C-alpha positions in Angstrom: -18.4 33.8 -38.8 -16.9 33.3 -42.3 -14.7 36.4 -41.8 -13.6 35.2 -38.4 -12.7 31.8 -39.9 -10.6 33.5 -42.7 -8.9 35.6 -40.0 -8.1 32.5 -37.9 -6.8 30.7 -41.0 -4.5 33.6 -41.8 -3.2 33.9 -38.3 -2.5 30.1 -38.2 -0.6 30.4 -41.4 1.4 33.3 -40.0 2.2 31.4 -36.8 0.2 33.8 -34.7 -2.0 31.1 -33.1 -0.4 28.3 -31.2 -1.9 24.9 -31.7 -4.0 23.8 -28.7 -2.3 21.2 -26.6 -2.9 20.4 -23.0 -0.2 19.6 -20.4 -1.9 16.9 -18.5 1.0 15.4 -16.5 4.5 15.9 -15.2 6.7 16.3 -18.2 3.8 16.7 -20.6 4.0 13.1 -21.8 4.9 9.7 -20.4 8.5 10.2 -21.6 8.8 13.1 -19.2 10.8 15.3 -21.6 10.4 18.9 -20.6 9.7 20.0 -24.2 6.7 21.6 -25.9 6.1 21.9 -29.7 4.2 25.2 -29.2 5.2 28.1 -31.4 4.9 31.9 -31.2 5.8 32.0 -27.6 7.0 35.3 -26.1 10.5 35.8 -24.7 9.9 38.9 -22.5 7.6 39.3 -19.4 7.0 41.8 -16.7 5.1 40.4 -13.7 4.1 44.0 -12.7 3.7 45.6 -9.3 1.7 44.6 -6.3 -1.3 46.7 -5.5 -0.3 48.7 -2.4 -1.3 46.9 0.8 -2.2 43.6 -1.0 -0.6 40.6 -2.4 -2.3 41.0 -5.8 -0.6 42.2 -8.9 -1.9 45.3 -10.8 -2.7 44.1 -14.4 -2.0 47.6 -15.7 1.7 47.2 -14.8 2.1 43.8 -16.3 3.4 42.8 -19.7 2.5 39.5 -21.5 0.7 38.3 -18.4 -2.7 36.7 -19.0 -3.6 36.5 -15.3 -2.0 36.0 -11.9 -3.4 33.8 -9.1 -2.4 34.2 -5.4 -1.2 30.8 -4.0 -0.1 30.1 -0.4 3.4 30.7 0.8 5.1 27.5 -0.3 4.4 25.9 -3.8 6.6 23.3 -5.4 4.6 21.1 -7.8 4.3 21.9 -11.5 0.9 23.0 -12.8 -1.0 20.6 -15.1 -3.7 21.6 -17.5 -6.4 19.5 -19.1 -9.9 20.1 -20.6 -10.2 23.7 -19.5 -9.0 23.2 -16.0 -5.7 24.1 -14.3 -4.3 22.2 -11.3 -1.6 23.4 -9.0 -0.4 22.5 -5.5 0.3 24.9 -2.6 -0.2 25.3 1.1 -3.0 26.8 3.1 -1.4 30.1 4.3 -4.0 31.9 2.2 -7.2 30.0 3.0 -9.8 29.8 0.3 -12.4 28.4 2.7 -12.8 29.6 6.3 -14.0 26.1 7.3 -10.4 24.8 6.5 -7.9 26.8 8.5 -4.4 25.9 9.7 -1.5 24.0 8.2 -2.8 22.0 5.2 -1.6 20.9 1.8 -3.9 22.1 -1.0 -4.6 21.2 -4.6 -6.3 24.0 -6.4 -8.5 23.3 -9.5 -8.7 26.6 -11.4 -10.4 27.8 -14.6 -7.8 27.7 -17.4 -9.0 30.9 -19.0 -9.4 33.1 -15.9 -7.7 31.4 -13.0 -10.9 31.4 -10.9 -11.4 28.7 -8.4 -13.4 25.7 -9.4 -12.7 23.5 -6.3 -9.9 22.5 -3.9 -8.6 19.4 -2.3 -7.7 20.0 1.4 -5.2 17.6 2.9 -4.4 17.6 6.7 -0.9 17.1 7.9 0.2 13.7 9.3 0.2 13.6 13.1 3.8 12.3 13.1 4.9 15.7 11.8 8.2 16.8 10.3 9.9 13.4 9.8 7.0 12.3 7.5 5.2 15.5 6.5 7.2 18.7 6.9 5.3 21.7 8.3 3.9 24.3 5.9 4.9 22.4 2.8 2.5 22.6 -0.1 1.4 19.6 -2.2 4.6 18.4 -4.1 2.9 16.1 -6.6 1.9 17.2 -10.0 -1.6 15.9 -10.8 -2.1 13.6 -13.8 -5.5 13.9 -15.6 -7.1 11.3 -17.9 -10.7 11.9 -19.0 -12.8 12.7 -16.0 -10.3 11.4 -13.4 -7.3 13.0 -11.7 -4.6 11.1 -9.8 -2.3 12.5 -7.3 0.0 11.6 -4.3 -0.7 13.6 -1.2 1.6 14.7 1.6 0.0 12.0 3.7 1.7 9.3 1.4 -1.6 8.3 -0.2 -2.8 7.9 -3.8 -6.0 9.7 -4.5 -8.3 9.3 -7.5 -10.5 12.5 -7.8 -13.4 13.5 -10.0 -12.3 16.5 -12.2 -15.7 18.1 -11.6 -15.3 18.2 -7.9 -18.5 18.1 -5.9 -20.4 20.1 -8.5 -21.9 16.8 -9.9 -22.4 15.2 -6.5 -20.4 12.9 -4.3 -19.5 10.0 -6.4 -18.3 6.8 -4.8 -17.1 4.4 -3.8 -15.3 6.7 -1.4 -17.9 8.8 0.5 -16.0 10.0 3.6 -14.7 13.4 2.4 -16.2 15.0 5.6 -13.9 12.9 7.8 -11.0 12.9 5.4 -10.3 16.7 5.6 -10.0 16.6 9.4 -7.7 13.6 9.9 -5.3 14.2 12.8 -6.9 17.7 13.3 -7.7 18.7 16.8 -10.4 21.1 17.8 -10.2 23.9 20.4 -11.0 21.3 23.1 -8.0 19.1 22.2 -10.2 16.4 20.8 -10.6 15.2 17.2 -12.2 17.9 15.1 -15.7 17.1 13.9 -16.3 16.2 10.2 -16.8 19.0 7.7 -19.4 18.1 5.1 -18.1 18.9 1.6 -19.5 21.8 -0.4 -19.6 22.6 -4.1 -16.0 24.0 -4.0 -14.6 20.8 -2.4 -12.9 17.8 -4.1 -14.7 14.6 -4.7 -12.5 11.6 -3.8 -13.3 8.5 -5.9 -10.9 6.1 -4.2 -8.0 6.3 -1.8 -4.9 4.1 -1.3 -2.8 4.7 1.9 0.8 3.6 1.3 1.7 3.9 4.9 -1.1 1.7 6.1 -1.1 -0.8 3.2 2.7 -1.1 2.6 4.3 0.0 5.8 6.0 2.9 4.0 7.9 5.5 6.1 8.0 8.7 4.0 10.9 11.0 4.7 10.1 14.8 4.9 7.5 14.7 2.2 5.7 12.4 -0.3 6.0 13.8 -3.8 5.6 11.3 -6.7 4.0 12.5 -9.9 2.0 9.5 -11.0 2.6 7.7 -14.4 -0.3 6.1 -16.2 0.2 3.2 -18.7 -3.1 1.7 -19.9 -5.1 0.8 -16.8 -2.1 0.9 -14.4 -0.7 3.7 -12.2 3.0 3.6 -11.4 3.8 5.4 -8.1 6.9 6.1 -6.1 6.3 5.4 -2.4 8.7 8.1 -1.0 10.0 5.6 1.5 13.0 6.8 3.5 15.0 7.3 6.7 13.7 8.4 10.1 14.8 11.4 12.1 18.2 9.9 12.8 19.2 10.1 9.1 20.8 6.7 9.6 17.9 4.2 10.0 15.4 3.2 7.4 12.4 2.0 9.4 10.8 0.1 6.5 13.7 -1.4 4.4 11.4 -4.1 3.0 8.7 -1.7 1.8 8.7 -1.2 -2.0 10.0 1.9 -3.7 7.8 1.6 -6.8 4.3 0.1 -7.0 1.7 -0.6 -9.7 -2.0 0.1 -8.9 -5.2 -0.4 -10.8 -6.3 3.1 -11.9 -10.0 2.2 -11.7 -10.1 0.6 -8.2 -6.9 1.5 -6.4 -6.0 -2.2 -6.0 -2.3 -3.0 -5.6 -1.1 -4.9 -8.7 2.6 -5.3 -8.0 5.8 -3.8 -6.5 9.4 -3.5 -7.7 11.7 -6.5 -7.1 14.8 -4.4 -6.6 14.7 -4.1 -2.8 15.9 -0.5 -3.0 14.7 0.2 0.6 17.6 -1.7 2.1 20.1 0.6 0.3 18.5 4.0 0.5 20.8 6.9 1.0 18.1 9.2 2.3 14.7 9.0 0.6 12.9 7.8 -2.5 11.8 10.9 -4.5 12.1 10.2 -8.2 9.0 9.9 -10.4 8.7 7.2 -13.0 8.7 7.5 -16.8 8.0 5.0 -19.5 8.5 4.0 -23.2 8.4 1.0 -25.5 11.9 -0.5 -26.0 12.5 -3.7 -28.0 8.7 -4.1 -28.3 8.2 -4.1 -24.5 6.8 -1.4 -22.2 9.4 -0.5 -19.6 9.1 1.7 -16.5 12.2 3.9 -15.9 12.9 4.8 -12.3 15.6 6.8 -10.4 16.4 4.9 -7.2 17.1 6.3 -3.8 20.2 4.1 -3.8 21.8 5.9 -6.8 20.8 3.3 -9.4 18.7 4.0 -12.4 16.3 1.1 -13.1 14.2 -0.2 -16.0 11.4 -2.5 -14.9 9.0 -4.6 -17.0 5.7 -2.7 -16.9 3.7 -5.9 -16.5 3.8 -7.3 -12.9 4.7 -11.0 -12.7 3.2 -13.4 -10.2 5.7 -14.9 -7.7 4.5 -16.9 -4.7 2.0 -14.8 -2.8 2.9 -11.5 -4.6 3.4 -9.8 -7.9 6.5 -7.9 -9.0 7.8 -5.5 -11.5 10.8 -7.4 -12.7 14.2 -5.6 -13.2 15.2 -5.5 -16.9 18.3 -3.5 -16.3 20.0 -1.3 -13.7 22.8 1.2 -13.8 24.9 2.6 -10.9 25.0 6.3 -11.6 27.7 7.0 -9.0 31.2 6.8 -10.4 33.8 4.8 -8.4 35.6 8.0 -7.3 32.4 9.3 -5.7 32.4 6.2 -3.4 35.9 5.8 -2.3 39.0 8.0 -1.8 42.4 6.7 -0.9 40.9 3.3 -0.2 38.3 4.6 2.2 34.6 4.9 1.6 33.2 8.5 1.2 30.3 8.9 3.6 27.0 10.2 2.3 26.1 13.2 2.1 29.7 14.4 1.7 30.1 17.0 -1.1 32.6 14.8 -3.0 30.5 11.6 -2.4 27.7 9.6 -3.9 24.1 10.8 -4.4 20.7 9.3 -5.1 18.5 10.1 -8.2 15.7 12.6 -7.6 15.3 13.7 -11.2 13.0 11.8 -13.5 14.7 9.6 -16.2 13.8 10.9 -19.7 13.5 8.5 -22.6 14.5 9.9 -26.0 15.4 7.7 -29.1 15.9 4.6 -27.0 18.2 6.4 -24.6 17.7 7.4 -21.0 19.0 10.7 -19.7 19.3 11.4 -16.0 21.4 13.2 -13.4 22.2 12.4 -9.7 21.6 14.8 -6.8 20.6 15.1 -3.2 18.1 16.8 -0.9 18.8 20.6 -1.3 19.3 20.9 2.4 22.6 19.0 1.9 24.0 21.8 -0.2 26.2 21.6 -3.3 28.4 18.7 -4.4 29.6 16.7 -7.3 27.1 15.5 -9.9 26.9 13.2 -12.9 24.7 13.3 -16.0 24.5 10.2 -18.1 23.1 9.0 -21.4 22.2 5.2 -21.3 21.3 2.7 -23.9 17.8 1.7 -22.9 17.9 -1.5 -25.1 20.4 -3.3 -22.8 19.6 -5.8 -20.1 21.1 -6.8 -16.8 23.6 -4.7 -14.9 24.6 -2.1 -17.5 26.9 -0.1 -15.3 29.9 -0.9 -17.5 28.0 -1.8 -20.8 25.2 0.7 -21.1 26.8 4.1 -21.0 26.7 6.0 -24.3 28.2 9.1 -22.7 28.9 10.6 -19.3 29.2 14.2 -18.2 30.8 14.9 -14.8 31.0 18.6 -15.3 27.6 19.1 -13.7 27.0 19.5 -10.0 24.3 17.8 -7.9 21.0 18.2 -9.7 17.4 17.4 -8.9 16.3 18.7 -12.3 14.8 16.7 -15.1 16.4 17.3 -18.6 14.7 18.9 -21.5 15.7 17.8 -25.0 14.7 19.8 -28.1 14.1 17.2 -30.9 14.4 19.9 -33.6 18.1 20.5 -32.7 19.1 17.5 -30.6 20.2 19.9 -27.8 19.8 18.9 -24.2 19.3 21.5 -21.4 19.6 20.8 -17.7 20.1 22.8 -14.5 22.0 21.9 -11.3 21.4 22.9 -7.7 24.5 25.2 -7.8 22.5 27.4 -10.3 24.1 26.5 -13.6 22.2 25.8 -16.8 24.0 23.5 -19.3 23.5 23.1 -23.0 24.7 19.7 -24.1 24.6 17.8 -27.4 22.1 14.9 -26.6 23.9 12.7 -29.2 27.4 12.8 -27.8 27.4 14.8 -24.5 29.5 17.6 -25.8 29.1 20.8 -23.7 28.2 23.8 -25.8 27.7 26.4 -23.0 27.1 26.9 -19.3 25.1 29.7 -17.9 25.3 30.9 -14.3 21.9 31.8 -12.8 23.7 33.0 -9.6 21.2 31.3 -7.4 20.3 27.7 -6.4 18.0 25.8 -8.8 15.4 23.3 -7.8 13.3 23.5 -11.0 13.9 22.0 -14.4 14.3 23.7 -17.7 11.5 23.9 -20.2 12.4 24.2 -23.9 10.0 25.4 -26.6 10.0 27.5 -29.7 13.7 28.0 -29.7 13.7 29.2 -26.1 14.7 27.8 -22.7 12.5 28.9 -19.8 13.8 28.5 -16.2 13.5 29.9 -12.7 15.6 29.9 -9.6 15.5 30.3 -5.8 16.0 34.1 -6.0 12.8 34.3 -8.0 14.5 35.1 -11.3 12.7 33.9 -14.4 15.1 33.7 -17.3 14.6 33.1 -21.0 17.6 31.8 -22.9 18.1 31.1 -26.6 17.8 27.3 -27.2 20.8 27.1 -29.5 24.4 26.0 -29.5 27.3 28.5 -29.4 30.3 29.6 -27.4 28.1 31.0 -24.6 24.4 31.3 -23.6 22.3 34.1 -25.0 20.0 35.7 -22.4 16.8 36.9 -24.1 15.2 38.3 -21.0 15.1 38.2 -17.2 12.5 39.3 -14.7 11.9 38.6 -11.0 8.7 37.0 -9.8 9.0 38.3 -6.3 9.4 34.9 -4.5 11.5 31.7 -5.0 10.7 29.6 -8.0 10.9 25.9 -7.2 8.6 24.6 -9.9 9.2 24.1 -13.6 7.5 26.3 -16.3 4.9 24.3 -18.3 3.2 25.2 -21.6 -0.4 24.5 -22.5 -2.5 25.9 -25.4 -0.1 28.7 -26.1 0.2 29.8 -22.4 3.3 29.5 -20.2 2.5 28.7 -16.6 5.0 29.2 -13.8 4.5 29.1 -10.1 6.6 31.0 -7.6 6.2 30.2 -3.9 3.4 32.7 -3.7 1.8 33.2 -7.1 0.9 31.4 -10.3 1.6 33.4 -13.5 -0.1 32.6 -16.8 2.2 34.2 -19.5 1.4 34.7 -23.1 2.0 37.1 -26.0 -0.8 39.6 -25.2 -0.5 41.3 -28.6 -1.2 38.0 -30.5 -3.9 37.1 -28.0 -5.7 40.4 -28.8 -5.3 39.7 -32.6 -7.3 36.5 -32.5 -10.3 37.9 -30.6 -13.5 38.6 -32.7 
């Protein structure tokens, strides 16, 4: 044991062991900056070859791959990792349990070391179908884990609190209806409601449930996808409210876009006061972030109306309700994106306005965020801004520190390397930008040659990013006249999620597989 300790100490000193650090939520921290302080990460990978006649990869053909897990056929949400467990959303095109067949959204809880299944959450599709819950989509939300509790937004537009142990430690309450939950809106062979399916040891244990459609009258458009934010005992959740099938009418304009919920009980504590629903371009899909500014906790939120908001984190009682009060707001659409030759530019025109789908990132009392649209709308003009988070009121004219209009539409969240002050961000057109976070100066622009849904991840002097063609690219995270490509490989399916890093391992989900990547030589060196 003493020799092993000496070996471990030597390897730590040489930078061969990465300090353990979980990635327990979207963005890693409440600030949502796609940055990891991990060191000693590899820059080259080979996903290997599929075993003939299967969808499983042959480990003998892989390089720097710890393990690979087969997912469904559509996977969008980022993995999260906490306390030895790994969580990732997908669909049910590769069923893990023969009791649960058909179109479902799935949250997998896997063993962090091996990728083996611990348990799964099975979510049936809404009866209303595509307009609220698009067919075959996997679970969009990235889970957030705190202690023995996990919080997630399902494709049914509900907030669930789950036990991280699943059913292995029994069915904890107060929610006890898991048997009925998994067959909601599911019809049996006789055309009648399918019978309940009693949960087994590999099923999720729901602690409480909050249905935003039933409780708030929310009308989600296409999919519900918020990655929940926790501040103290409060959850902050985007409702995914949006238009109906006409793409003109918002059925629930008075429903909130952002709500606060008690994390222990699921009780509604408050809702935003901005009335965003009456001005939605399409849908409300941004996830919130937070930070303390001027001694006060603020909630930062990208509006489906194209405004970036800062709300007071503490709901204030007003009449019969309670509200998250607007501290400041910023119109992220420049005037020329709204009008041309005296006439309004109609959404979703390529040269026109957009909403905010990316998550605002707080860094040094500044907010960084870009505008964008549903990828189905195609490419168009974008706008990346750096805002002074210490301002108040309407800061459209007073709060801009710098503005970059060289970017196209983007649904990507920025990553900022605090060791260099460099900001990295992708756009839907497939370009990755390296910008000075201080002044907005563009250093380089790299063409991925494919559409990009995911965000960049920066760590250890490297930028990790994937694209719709399935290419996984590693770039040098440094300034210069042009981007330096360190490596590129293809993961065999589109990559819509963002790479995350936990405990020295890089996790990246393609549509069909989850890859756990690490430096295999260093991993072998630390084994006894």
